N, C-alpha and C positions, 0 to 999 in steps of 0.2 A: 697648375703643381706637376711636379716629375713623378715618375713612376716610382722613383725610391721613396719620396715624400709621401705618396699615396700608399704605398706598402707599410710604411712605417707608422702611419696616422691610423689606418684601418684597423691594426692589431693592438688591443689593449695592452699586452705586454710591452711591445715594442715602444708603443705611444708614452707609456710610463716610465720606461727606461730612457728616452729620451728627455723627459722632464726631469727626470731625477739627475741625469748627468748635467742638464743646464743648471740646476742648482748645486751641484758638486764642482761646477765650474766657476759658479758665483763664489762660492768660497774663498777660492783662490784668487779670483778677480778683485774681490773686496780687501783683502789683506795683504796679497804678496807686493804690491807698490810700496806699501807701509811697513813691512815688518822689520825691516833694518833700521828704520827711522825710531820704531816702537822700541826694540830690543836694546839697540845702541844708545839713542838719544833720549828716550824717556824713560828706560828703565835702568840704564846704566852698565849694560854689559860691554865688554872691550870689544875692539875689531877683532882680535884673534880669537876671543872666547865665542863670538857670534859665529865665526868661519867653522870653528871646530863643531859648534853645535850643529849647523846646518849640514855639515860633511856626515857626522854621526845619524842624523835624522835621516839623509838619504840612504845610508846602509840599512836602516831600520826598514824604512819605507819599502824597499825592494825585497827585502826578507819576508816582510809581512805579507807583502802580494804574493810571493810565490807559496808561502805557508797556508796563506787563506784560499788561495786556488787548488792546493792539493785538497785541503779540507772541504771544500765545497764540493769537488768533483766526488770525494767519498761520500759525502753525504747526499749527494743528488739534488742539493737544495739551495740554490743560490740566493733566494728570498731571505732565508733566514741568515745568513751570512751579512746580506747587504743591511740587515735591519741592526745587527750588532755593531758592524763597522761605522753605520751611520750614528750611533749613539756615541762612539769615541770621539767623532767631529763635534758633537753637541756639547760633549764635556770639555774638549780640547779648546775649542774656541772661548767656550763659555767661561772657563776658569782664569783665563786671560783677561776677560774683560772684567770679571767680577773682581779678581784680586788685584790685578795691575802690577805686578811685584816680579823680580826674578825668578824666585822659585816656581811660581805659576807658568812663566813663560818657557823655562826649561823642562819642565814636565811635560807641558804642552807639546813643545816642539820635538822633544826627545822620545816621547813614548806614546802619546794619545794622537797626535795629527799623522806621524806616519802610519800608523794602523788605518787611521781614517782615509790615507791616501790609496789603499787597498780597494776603495768603492770604486775607483774607475776601471781597474782590471774585471772587478767582480759585475758590474753592469755591462761590460761587453761580453764577458762569459755568460750571463744572462741573457743578453741578445743571441748569442751563438747558438745556445741551447733551444731557444724558441724559434730558432730560424733552421731547423732540420727540413722542413718543408720546401724553402726557398731554393731556388737555383743559385749556382755560384754567383752569376752577375747581378742576381737580386739581393745576394746577402752583402756584396762588396757595395752596391747602393745603400742599401740599410745602414752599414758599418760607416759610410762616408756622411749620412744624415745624421746619425748620432754624433758622429765627430764635430760636425759642423754646429751644433746646438753649444759645444764646449766654446768654440770660437765666438759664437753668439754672445755668450756670458761675457767673454773678453773685451767685445765691442762695447757693451752696453754698461756694464757694472764699473769700471774705473772711472767713466766720468759721471756716472750718479752718485757714487761714494765721493768723489772729488767735489762735486756741487754740494752733497750734504756737509761735507766737513769743513767746506771754505771758510776761514777765519776762525774755525776751532782751535782750542789749545792743545789739545789732544787728538792724536789718529785713532786710540783705541776703541772708539764707536764702530769702526770698521769691524772688530770682532763681535760686536753683537750684531752686526748684519750677518756676518758669516754663520754664527750662532743659528739664526733663524732659518738660513738657508740650509743648514745640517738636519734642522728639525724637519723642513720641507722634504729632504731626502729621505729621513726616518717615516714621514705620514705616507709618502707616496709607497714606499715598500710595505709598510703595514696594511694598508687599505685599499690600494688600487693596483698592486703588484701581482699578478696570478703567480702560482708556484710554476716553475719550468718542467716540461716534460723529463722525466727521468731517463737520463742517459748510460747505457752499460758499457762500462770500461772493458775493452777487449784485454783479456790478460787476467781481470777479476781482482780480487783482493791482494794478492801479491803485487800486482803492479801499480796499486794506489797507495802501497806503503810510502812513507816519507822519504827514504833513501833511495828507494826505486825510482820515484818521481823526480828527485833531484838528479838523478842521474839520466833520465831523460833529457833534462835540461843541458846537462853537460855532455851529451853524446855529441861528438864531433860534427855529425850531421845537423844538428840543431845549433851548437853553440857557434860554428863558423858562418853559419848564415846569419845569426843573431849579430855577429860582429860585424858582418857587411852592413846590415842595415846601421848599427851604432855608428859606424864609420859615417855613412851617409848623414845620419841624424845629428851628428855633432855639428855639422854646418849651421844648422839652426841655432844651438847653443852658442857656437863662437860668434854668430851674426848679432844676438842679444847683447854680449859683452862689448863689441867692438864699434856695432853702430852709432851708440850714442856718443861715444867718443871721438868717431870721424865725423858724425854730423855737426857737433857743437866745436870740433878742433879744425881739422884740416879742410873741412869744406866750408866753414865760416856759418854754420846755422847757429839757432838758439834753441833752447829747452822747447819752445813754443813749437818751432819747425820739428823737433824731435816728435812731440806729441802728435801733431799733425801726420807725420809719416807713418808712425804707429799705428794710428788709427785708420788710413788709408788702406796699409796693408792687412790689417785685420779685416777689414770690409770686403775686401777682394778675396781674402782667403775663405770667407763663407762662400762667396759664388762659385770661386773654382774648385772648392773640395767636392762640391756636387757635379762639376764639369768632369773632374779626374775620375768618379765613381761611374759615371757614365762611359768616359773614354775606355774604360776596362772591358766593358760589353764588347768592343770592336778591336782592342789591342791587347796583346799579352800583358798580366800585370806587372812582370818583371820588366818589360819594355817601357811600360807607361811610367814606373818608378824611376827607371834609369833616365828616361827623359826629363822628368821632371827636377831630377837632382842633377842632369848636367846644366840644365838653366839654372838652378841655384848655385852651383859651382862659377857659372859666367857671371852671375850677379855679385857673388862675393869678390871676384876679381875686378869688376868694375867698381864696386864700392871701393876698394882698394885703391884705385886710380881717382877717385873722386877729388876734385880740388875745388868745386864750387857747389853752392846751395843747391842749384838746379838740377846738376848732377844726380844727388841722392833722391830729388822728388821725380826724376825722370826713372830712375832705376824702380821704382815702386811697383810697376807693373809686371815686370819681370819677377820681382820679389814675392810679389803676392800669388802670381800663378805657380812659381815653382813651390813656394812654401806650402801652398795648398796640398800639393802631391806628397811631400815629405812628410807632412801631417798625418795623411788620411789613409795612403795605401800601404803602408807597412802593417797596418792593422790587421787586416785580412790575411796577408803574407805570414804574419808572426803566429796567427791562430793556426794556420794550416800546417804549421811544423809539428803540432801535436794535435791534429784535427780532432780526434774523437775524446779529447778531455779540455772541455770549453775553459774550465777554471786554470789548469795548469798552462795550456796555450795563451790564454788572455794575460797570465801573469808576465809572459815573455814580454808584453807591452811596457811594464815596470823595470823588468831588467834592461831592455833597450834605452829607456829613457835614463836609468842610472848609467849604463856604460857610456853613453854620448854624451851626457855631461861631464864625465871624468875626462874623457878623451879631450873635449873642448877646453876642459880647464889646464891640460897639457900643452895643446896647442897655442893657446893664449899665452901660457908662461914661455914657450919656447919662442914664438914669433916676437913678443916684445922683447925678449932678451936679445934677439939677433937684430931685430929691426924696430918697426914703429906698428901702431895699430892697424895701418893700411897693409903692411906685411903679414900681420896676423890674419888678416881677412882673407889675404890671397893663400897663405898657408892652409886656412881651413878650407878652400877650395881643391887645393891639391889633395889632402887627405880625402876629402868627401869624394874625388875622383878614384882613389883607390878603392874606396868602398863600392863604387859602381862596377870597376873592373872585376873584384872580388865576386861579386855577386853574380857577375856574367859567367865567369869561370865556374863557380860553383852549379850553377843550373845548367851549364852546357856539359859538364860531367853527369849530371843525373839525365839529362836527355840520353847522352851516349849510353848509360847502364840500362836504362829501359828501353831503349830502342833494339 
Protein backbone atom coordinates (compact mmCIF):
# COMPACT_ATOMS: atom_id res chain seq x y z
CA UNK A 1 0.00 0.00 0.00
CA UNK A 2 1.42 3.41 -0.97
CA UNK A 3 2.08 6.12 1.59
CA UNK A 4 -0.91 8.11 0.30
CA UNK A 5 -3.22 5.12 0.72
CA UNK A 6 -1.84 4.46 4.20
CA UNK A 7 -2.32 8.10 5.22
CA UNK A 8 -5.88 8.16 3.89
CA UNK A 9 -6.89 4.85 5.44
CA UNK A 10 -5.31 5.56 8.83
CA UNK A 11 -7.30 8.77 9.42
CA UNK A 12 -11.00 8.27 10.18
CA UNK A 13 -12.09 11.51 8.56
CA UNK A 14 -10.07 10.92 5.37
CA UNK A 15 -11.17 7.28 5.22
CA UNK A 16 -14.82 8.25 5.56
CA UNK A 17 -14.41 11.01 2.98
CA UNK A 18 -12.98 8.48 0.51
CA UNK A 19 -15.93 6.14 1.06
CA UNK A 20 -18.42 9.00 0.76
CA UNK A 21 -16.96 10.22 -2.50
CA UNK A 22 -17.02 6.66 -3.85
CA UNK A 23 -20.78 6.55 -3.26
CA UNK A 24 -21.09 10.07 -4.70
CA UNK A 25 -19.34 8.80 -7.82
CA UNK A 26 -21.64 5.79 -7.82
CA UNK A 27 -24.71 8.03 -8.18
CA UNK A 28 -23.31 9.52 -11.37
CA UNK A 29 -21.88 6.27 -12.71
CA UNK A 30 -25.24 4.53 -12.22
CA UNK A 31 -27.40 7.19 -13.88
CA UNK A 32 -25.35 9.29 -16.32
CA UNK A 33 -25.13 6.61 -19.05
CA UNK A 34 -28.93 6.35 -19.04
CA UNK A 35 -30.23 9.81 -18.16
CA UNK A 36 -30.70 10.95 -21.77
CA UNK A 37 -32.47 7.68 -22.61
CA UNK A 38 -34.75 8.09 -19.59
CA UNK A 39 -35.42 11.78 -20.12
CA UNK A 40 -36.00 11.67 -23.88
CA UNK A 41 -37.11 8.14 -24.79
CA UNK A 42 -38.91 6.99 -21.63
CA UNK A 43 -40.36 10.24 -20.28
CA UNK A 44 -40.81 12.14 -23.56
CA UNK A 45 -38.63 15.26 -23.28
CA UNK A 46 -37.63 16.82 -26.60
CA UNK A 47 -33.97 16.92 -27.63
CA UNK A 48 -33.86 20.72 -27.29
CA UNK A 49 -35.74 20.60 -23.98
CA UNK A 50 -33.31 18.06 -22.57
CA UNK A 51 -30.29 20.10 -23.73
CA UNK A 52 -31.70 23.28 -22.16
CA UNK A 53 -32.40 21.43 -18.92
CA UNK A 54 -28.84 20.08 -18.70
CA UNK A 55 -27.36 23.54 -19.41
CA UNK A 56 -29.48 25.19 -16.72
CA UNK A 57 -28.59 22.40 -14.29
CA UNK A 58 -24.87 23.01 -14.91
CA UNK A 59 -25.24 26.71 -14.08
CA UNK A 60 -27.17 25.93 -10.89
CA UNK A 61 -24.59 23.30 -9.89
CA UNK A 62 -21.61 25.64 -10.12
CA UNK A 63 -23.55 28.39 -8.31
CA UNK A 64 -24.58 25.97 -5.56
CA UNK A 65 -21.02 24.72 -5.16
CA UNK A 66 -19.66 28.23 -4.67
CA UNK A 67 -22.46 29.23 -2.28
CA UNK A 68 -22.19 26.03 -0.24
CA UNK A 69 -18.42 26.53 -0.06
CA UNK A 70 -18.87 30.07 1.25
CA UNK A 71 -21.50 28.93 3.77
CA UNK A 72 -19.41 25.99 4.98
CA UNK A 73 -16.39 28.26 5.50
CA UNK A 74 -18.49 30.71 7.52
CA UNK A 75 -19.92 27.91 9.65
CA UNK A 76 -16.54 26.23 9.94
CA UNK A 77 -18.48 22.94 9.74
CA UNK A 78 -18.27 20.90 6.53
CA UNK A 79 -20.00 17.87 8.03
CA UNK A 80 -23.35 19.64 8.41
CA UNK A 81 -23.23 20.89 4.81
CA UNK A 82 -22.38 17.36 3.61
CA UNK A 83 -25.44 15.98 5.46
CA UNK A 84 -27.91 18.50 4.00
CA UNK A 85 -26.54 18.23 0.48
CA UNK A 86 -26.70 14.41 0.66
CA UNK A 87 -30.41 14.65 1.43
CA UNK A 88 -30.90 16.65 -1.77
CA UNK A 89 -29.42 13.66 -3.60
CA UNK A 90 -31.68 11.17 -1.83
CA UNK A 91 -34.74 13.25 -2.72
CA UNK A 92 -33.55 14.09 -6.24
CA UNK A 93 -32.86 10.55 -7.39
CA UNK A 94 -35.74 9.16 -5.35
CA UNK A 95 -38.52 11.23 -6.92
CA UNK A 96 -37.44 10.32 -10.46
CA UNK A 97 -37.67 6.62 -9.60
CA UNK A 98 -40.86 6.98 -7.55
CA UNK A 99 -42.90 9.21 -9.88
CA UNK A 100 -41.31 8.46 -13.29
CA UNK A 101 -42.72 11.52 -15.03
CA UNK A 102 -41.43 14.69 -16.67
CA UNK A 103 -42.20 17.10 -13.78
CA UNK A 104 -40.25 14.90 -11.34
CA UNK A 105 -37.35 14.61 -13.79
CA UNK A 106 -37.25 18.39 -14.34
CA UNK A 107 -37.45 19.24 -10.62
CA UNK A 108 -34.77 16.66 -9.88
CA UNK A 109 -32.35 17.78 -12.60
CA UNK A 110 -32.99 21.51 -12.27
CA UNK A 111 -33.16 21.99 -8.50
CA UNK A 112 -32.27 18.98 -6.37
CA UNK A 113 -29.39 17.20 -8.11
CA UNK A 114 -27.40 20.34 -8.98
CA UNK A 115 -27.26 21.09 -5.24
CA UNK A 116 -26.31 17.47 -4.55
CA UNK A 117 -23.48 17.97 -7.03
CA UNK A 118 -21.88 20.39 -4.55
CA UNK A 119 -21.08 17.33 -2.42
CA UNK A 120 -17.97 16.71 -4.51
CA UNK A 121 -16.47 20.09 -3.59
CA UNK A 122 -17.60 19.82 0.04
CA UNK A 123 -15.89 16.46 0.53
CA UNK A 124 -12.64 17.84 -0.87
CA UNK A 125 -13.09 20.87 1.40
CA UNK A 126 -13.48 18.55 4.38
CA UNK A 127 -10.35 16.66 3.32
CA UNK A 128 -8.47 19.94 3.08
CA UNK A 129 -9.65 21.09 6.51
CA UNK A 130 -8.60 17.77 8.05
CA UNK A 131 -5.19 17.80 6.36
CA UNK A 132 -3.63 20.85 7.98
CA UNK A 133 -1.12 18.61 9.75
CA UNK A 134 -0.01 17.03 6.46
CA UNK A 135 2.86 18.24 4.31
CA UNK A 136 2.14 19.60 0.83
CA UNK A 137 3.30 16.35 -0.80
CA UNK A 138 1.13 14.28 1.56
CA UNK A 139 -1.92 16.44 0.80
CA UNK A 140 -1.36 15.98 -2.92
CA UNK A 141 -1.17 12.22 -2.40
CA UNK A 142 -4.34 12.17 -0.30
CA UNK A 143 -6.25 14.26 -2.87
CA UNK A 144 -5.08 11.87 -5.59
CA UNK A 145 -6.27 8.89 -3.56
CA UNK A 146 -9.66 10.49 -2.92
CA UNK A 147 -10.00 11.30 -6.62
CA UNK A 148 -9.04 7.75 -7.57
CA UNK A 149 -12.03 6.42 -5.64
CA UNK A 150 -14.35 8.35 -7.99
CA UNK A 151 -12.68 6.70 -10.97
CA UNK A 152 -13.08 3.34 -9.23
CA UNK A 153 -16.83 3.88 -8.99
CA UNK A 154 -16.92 4.65 -12.73
CA UNK A 155 -14.96 1.48 -13.50
CA UNK A 156 -17.23 -0.74 -11.42
CA UNK A 157 -20.75 0.68 -11.50
CA UNK A 158 -21.64 1.08 -15.22
CA UNK A 159 -20.94 -2.61 -15.78
CA UNK A 160 -22.76 -3.66 -12.60
CA UNK A 161 -25.81 -1.55 -13.45
CA UNK A 162 -25.69 -2.71 -17.06
CA UNK A 163 -25.82 -6.37 -15.97
CA UNK A 164 -28.61 -5.67 -13.47
CA UNK A 165 -30.73 -3.89 -16.08
CA UNK A 166 -29.96 -6.22 -18.98
CA UNK A 167 -33.23 -7.02 -20.71
CA UNK A 168 -35.22 -4.61 -18.50
CA UNK A 169 -38.00 -2.60 -20.12
CA UNK A 170 -36.95 0.56 -18.24
CA UNK A 171 -33.67 2.12 -17.10
CA UNK A 172 -35.38 3.83 -14.14
CA UNK A 173 -34.04 1.33 -11.55
CA UNK A 174 -30.66 3.05 -12.09
CA UNK A 175 -32.16 5.95 -10.12
CA UNK A 176 -33.07 3.58 -7.27
CA UNK A 177 -29.42 2.48 -7.12
CA UNK A 178 -28.36 6.14 -7.05
CA UNK A 179 -30.87 6.85 -4.28
CA UNK A 180 -29.34 4.09 -2.16
CA UNK A 181 -25.84 5.44 -2.86
CA UNK A 182 -26.92 8.94 -1.79
CA UNK A 183 -28.35 7.43 1.42
CA UNK A 184 -24.93 5.87 2.04
CA UNK A 185 -23.36 9.34 1.69
CA UNK A 186 -25.76 10.66 4.34
CA UNK A 187 -25.14 7.73 6.71
CA UNK A 188 -21.36 8.12 6.40
CA UNK A 189 -21.62 11.85 7.13
CA UNK A 190 -24.07 11.43 10.00
CA UNK A 191 -22.47 8.54 11.88
CA UNK A 192 -18.85 8.16 10.80
CA UNK A 193 -17.48 11.57 9.75
CA UNK A 194 -15.85 13.53 12.60
CA UNK A 195 -16.25 17.33 12.59
CA UNK A 196 -13.35 19.05 10.84
CA UNK A 197 -11.05 21.30 12.87
CA UNK A 198 -12.34 24.86 12.75
CA UNK A 199 -10.22 27.04 10.48
CA UNK A 200 -9.93 30.74 11.16
CA UNK A 201 -10.36 32.86 8.05
CA UNK A 202 -7.79 35.61 7.79
CA UNK A 203 -9.71 38.86 7.52
CA UNK A 204 -12.58 37.62 9.68
CA UNK A 205 -16.26 38.31 9.12
CA UNK A 206 -15.80 40.93 6.39
CA UNK A 207 -13.88 38.56 4.16
CA UNK A 208 -16.34 35.68 4.64
CA UNK A 209 -19.34 37.67 3.36
CA UNK A 210 -20.91 36.49 0.11
CA UNK A 211 -19.90 39.38 -2.17
CA UNK A 212 -16.39 39.49 -0.74
CA UNK A 213 -16.07 35.75 -1.30
CA UNK A 214 -17.28 35.99 -4.90
CA UNK A 215 -14.79 38.81 -5.35
CA UNK A 216 -11.98 36.44 -4.39
CA UNK A 217 -13.09 33.99 -7.09
CA UNK A 218 -13.23 36.79 -9.67
CA UNK A 219 -9.89 38.28 -8.65
CA UNK A 220 -7.61 38.20 -11.75
CA UNK A 221 -4.94 36.24 -9.86
CA UNK A 222 -7.47 33.45 -9.28
CA UNK A 223 -9.69 33.80 -12.35
CA UNK A 224 -6.87 33.66 -14.90
CA UNK A 225 -5.42 30.52 -13.34
CA UNK A 226 -8.86 28.88 -13.25
CA UNK A 227 -9.19 29.78 -16.96
CA UNK A 228 -5.82 28.16 -17.71
CA UNK A 229 -6.87 24.97 -15.91
CA UNK A 230 -10.26 25.03 -17.68
CA UNK A 231 -8.56 25.27 -21.09
CA UNK A 232 -6.50 22.21 -20.17
CA UNK A 233 -9.45 20.27 -18.75
CA UNK A 234 -11.60 21.07 -21.80
CA UNK A 235 -9.56 18.39 -23.58
CA UNK A 236 -11.23 15.73 -21.41
CA UNK A 237 -14.70 16.93 -22.36
CA UNK A 238 -13.99 17.25 -26.07
CA UNK A 239 -12.62 13.72 -26.00
CA UNK A 240 -15.85 12.48 -24.39
CA UNK A 241 -17.76 14.04 -27.29
CA UNK A 242 -15.63 12.94 -30.24
CA UNK A 243 -14.18 9.59 -29.14
CA UNK A 244 -17.40 7.58 -29.64
CA UNK A 245 -17.91 9.20 -33.03
CA UNK A 246 -14.34 8.56 -34.20
CA UNK A 247 -14.18 4.99 -32.84
CA UNK A 248 -17.47 3.94 -34.48
CA UNK A 249 -16.90 6.08 -37.56
CA UNK A 250 -13.53 6.78 -39.15
CA UNK A 251 -11.68 4.12 -37.13
CA UNK A 252 -14.18 1.43 -38.11
CA UNK A 253 -14.91 0.18 -34.59
CA UNK A 254 -18.14 -0.89 -32.92
CA UNK A 255 -20.04 0.07 -29.79
CA UNK A 256 -18.46 -2.98 -28.11
CA UNK A 257 -15.00 -1.61 -28.98
CA UNK A 258 -15.97 1.72 -27.46
CA UNK A 259 -17.01 0.06 -24.19
CA UNK A 260 -13.74 -1.88 -23.99
CA UNK A 261 -11.67 1.25 -24.71
CA UNK A 262 -13.50 3.29 -22.07
CA UNK A 263 -12.98 0.50 -19.53
CA UNK A 264 -9.26 0.20 -20.29
CA UNK A 265 -8.73 3.94 -19.95
CA UNK A 266 -10.71 4.13 -16.69
CA UNK A 267 -8.68 1.28 -15.18
CA UNK A 268 -5.41 2.93 -16.22
CA UNK A 269 -6.59 6.21 -14.70
CA UNK A 270 -6.90 4.64 -11.25
CA UNK A 271 -3.32 3.37 -11.35
CA UNK A 272 -1.81 6.54 -12.79
CA UNK A 273 -3.75 8.96 -10.57
CA UNK A 274 -1.71 7.51 -7.71
CA UNK A 275 1.44 7.71 -9.86
CA UNK A 276 0.96 11.42 -10.57
CA UNK A 277 0.31 12.07 -6.89
CA UNK A 278 3.68 10.48 -6.15
CA UNK A 279 5.36 12.30 -9.05
CA UNK A 280 4.52 15.66 -7.49
CA UNK A 281 6.85 14.86 -4.59
CA UNK A 282 9.86 15.10 -6.93
CA UNK A 283 8.45 17.33 -9.69
CA UNK A 284 6.91 20.79 -9.36
CA UNK A 285 3.10 20.49 -9.54
CA UNK A 286 2.77 22.89 -12.48
CA UNK A 287 5.39 20.97 -14.46
CA UNK A 288 3.68 17.67 -13.68
CA UNK A 289 0.33 19.05 -14.84
CA UNK A 290 1.92 20.53 -17.99
CA UNK A 291 3.57 17.19 -18.79
CA UNK A 292 0.29 15.30 -18.37
CA UNK A 293 -1.64 17.90 -20.38
CA UNK A 294 0.99 17.82 -23.13
CA UNK A 295 0.64 14.04 -23.37
CA UNK A 296 -3.14 14.40 -23.58
CA UNK A 297 -2.83 16.97 -26.37
CA UNK A 298 -0.63 14.47 -28.24
CA UNK A 299 -3.27 11.79 -27.69
CA UNK A 300 -6.02 14.01 -29.13
CA UNK A 301 -3.92 14.69 -32.23
CA UNK A 302 -3.24 10.97 -32.68
CA UNK A 303 -6.94 10.24 -32.18
CA UNK A 304 -7.75 12.79 -34.86
CA UNK A 305 -5.41 10.96 -37.24
CA UNK A 306 -6.73 7.47 -36.38
CA UNK A 307 -8.13 5.52 -39.33
CA UNK A 308 -8.01 1.95 -38.01
CA UNK A 309 -9.48 0.25 -34.95
CA UNK A 310 -6.05 -0.78 -33.65
CA UNK A 311 -5.01 2.88 -33.66
CA UNK A 312 -7.50 3.80 -30.94
CA UNK A 313 -6.62 0.71 -28.90
CA UNK A 314 -2.93 1.62 -29.09
CA UNK A 315 -3.70 5.14 -27.88
CA UNK A 316 -5.41 3.98 -24.67
CA UNK A 317 -2.11 3.86 -22.77
CA UNK A 318 -1.28 7.50 -23.54
CA UNK A 319 -4.89 8.49 -22.85
CA UNK A 320 -5.00 6.74 -19.48
CA UNK A 321 -1.67 8.12 -18.27
CA UNK A 322 -2.43 11.67 -19.39
CA UNK A 323 -6.08 11.74 -18.32
CA UNK A 324 -5.04 10.69 -14.81
CA UNK A 325 -2.88 13.82 -14.57
CA UNK A 326 -5.63 16.19 -15.77
CA UNK A 327 -8.23 14.55 -13.51
CA UNK A 328 -6.19 14.64 -10.31
CA UNK A 329 -3.48 17.32 -10.38
CA UNK A 330 -5.68 20.43 -10.71
CA UNK A 331 -7.51 19.64 -7.43
CA UNK A 332 -4.75 20.72 -5.05
CA UNK A 333 -3.65 23.51 -7.39
CA UNK A 334 -7.14 25.04 -7.39
CA UNK A 335 -7.52 24.65 -3.62
CA UNK A 336 -4.19 26.44 -3.12
CA UNK A 337 -5.46 29.49 -5.00
CA UNK A 338 -7.54 30.31 -1.89
CA UNK A 339 -5.59 28.14 0.49
CA UNK A 340 -7.00 29.35 3.83
CA UNK A 341 -10.64 28.78 2.81
CA UNK A 342 -11.24 25.05 2.17
CA UNK A 343 -14.86 25.50 1.08
CA UNK A 344 -14.35 28.39 -1.32
CA UNK A 345 -11.07 27.00 -2.65
CA UNK A 346 -12.62 23.59 -3.27
CA UNK A 347 -15.62 25.17 -5.02
CA UNK A 348 -13.18 26.20 -7.76
CA UNK A 349 -13.21 22.51 -8.73
CA UNK A 350 -16.87 22.92 -9.76
CA UNK A 351 -16.15 26.24 -11.47
CA UNK A 352 -13.43 24.53 -13.49
CA UNK A 353 -15.74 21.68 -14.50
CA UNK A 354 -18.38 24.16 -15.68
CA UNK A 355 -15.96 26.35 -17.63
CA UNK A 356 -14.12 23.44 -19.24
CA UNK A 357 -17.41 21.81 -20.30
CA UNK A 358 -18.58 25.11 -21.81
CA UNK A 359 -15.29 25.57 -23.67
CA UNK A 360 -15.46 22.03 -25.04
CA UNK A 361 -18.97 22.66 -26.37
CA UNK A 362 -17.63 25.65 -28.30
CA UNK A 363 -14.64 23.65 -29.56
CA UNK A 364 -16.93 20.86 -30.75
CA UNK A 365 -19.26 23.28 -32.51
CA UNK A 366 -16.43 25.14 -34.27
CA UNK A 367 -14.45 22.00 -35.07
CA UNK A 368 -17.37 20.14 -36.63
CA UNK A 369 -18.45 23.24 -38.54
CA UNK A 370 -15.03 23.76 -40.11
CA UNK A 371 -14.08 20.11 -40.46
CA UNK A 372 -15.10 16.74 -39.05
CA UNK A 373 -14.90 14.94 -35.70
CA UNK A 374 -11.20 14.25 -36.23
CA UNK A 375 -10.54 17.95 -36.75
CA UNK A 376 -12.49 18.74 -33.57
CA UNK A 377 -10.18 16.36 -31.67
CA UNK A 378 -7.08 18.13 -33.02
CA UNK A 379 -8.62 21.55 -32.31
CA UNK A 380 -9.19 20.43 -28.72
CA UNK A 381 -5.48 19.65 -28.47
CA UNK A 382 -4.59 23.14 -29.73
CA UNK A 383 -6.88 24.85 -27.21
CA UNK A 384 -5.52 22.69 -24.40
CA UNK A 385 -1.99 23.66 -25.41
CA UNK A 386 -2.92 27.33 -25.03
CA UNK A 387 -3.96 26.48 -21.48
CA UNK A 388 -0.51 24.99 -20.78
CA UNK A 389 1.19 28.10 -22.15
CA UNK A 390 -1.07 30.43 -20.14
CA UNK A 391 -0.38 28.47 -16.96
CA UNK A 392 3.38 28.73 -17.46
CA UNK A 393 3.13 32.46 -18.19
CA UNK A 394 1.08 33.10 -15.05
CA UNK A 395 3.32 31.02 -12.81
CA UNK A 396 6.54 32.48 -14.22
CA UNK A 397 5.13 35.94 -13.56
CA UNK A 398 4.38 34.97 -9.96
CA UNK A 399 7.90 33.63 -9.59
CA UNK A 400 9.42 36.88 -10.81
CA UNK A 401 7.29 38.90 -8.38
CA UNK A 402 8.24 36.79 -5.41
CA UNK A 403 11.92 36.50 -6.26
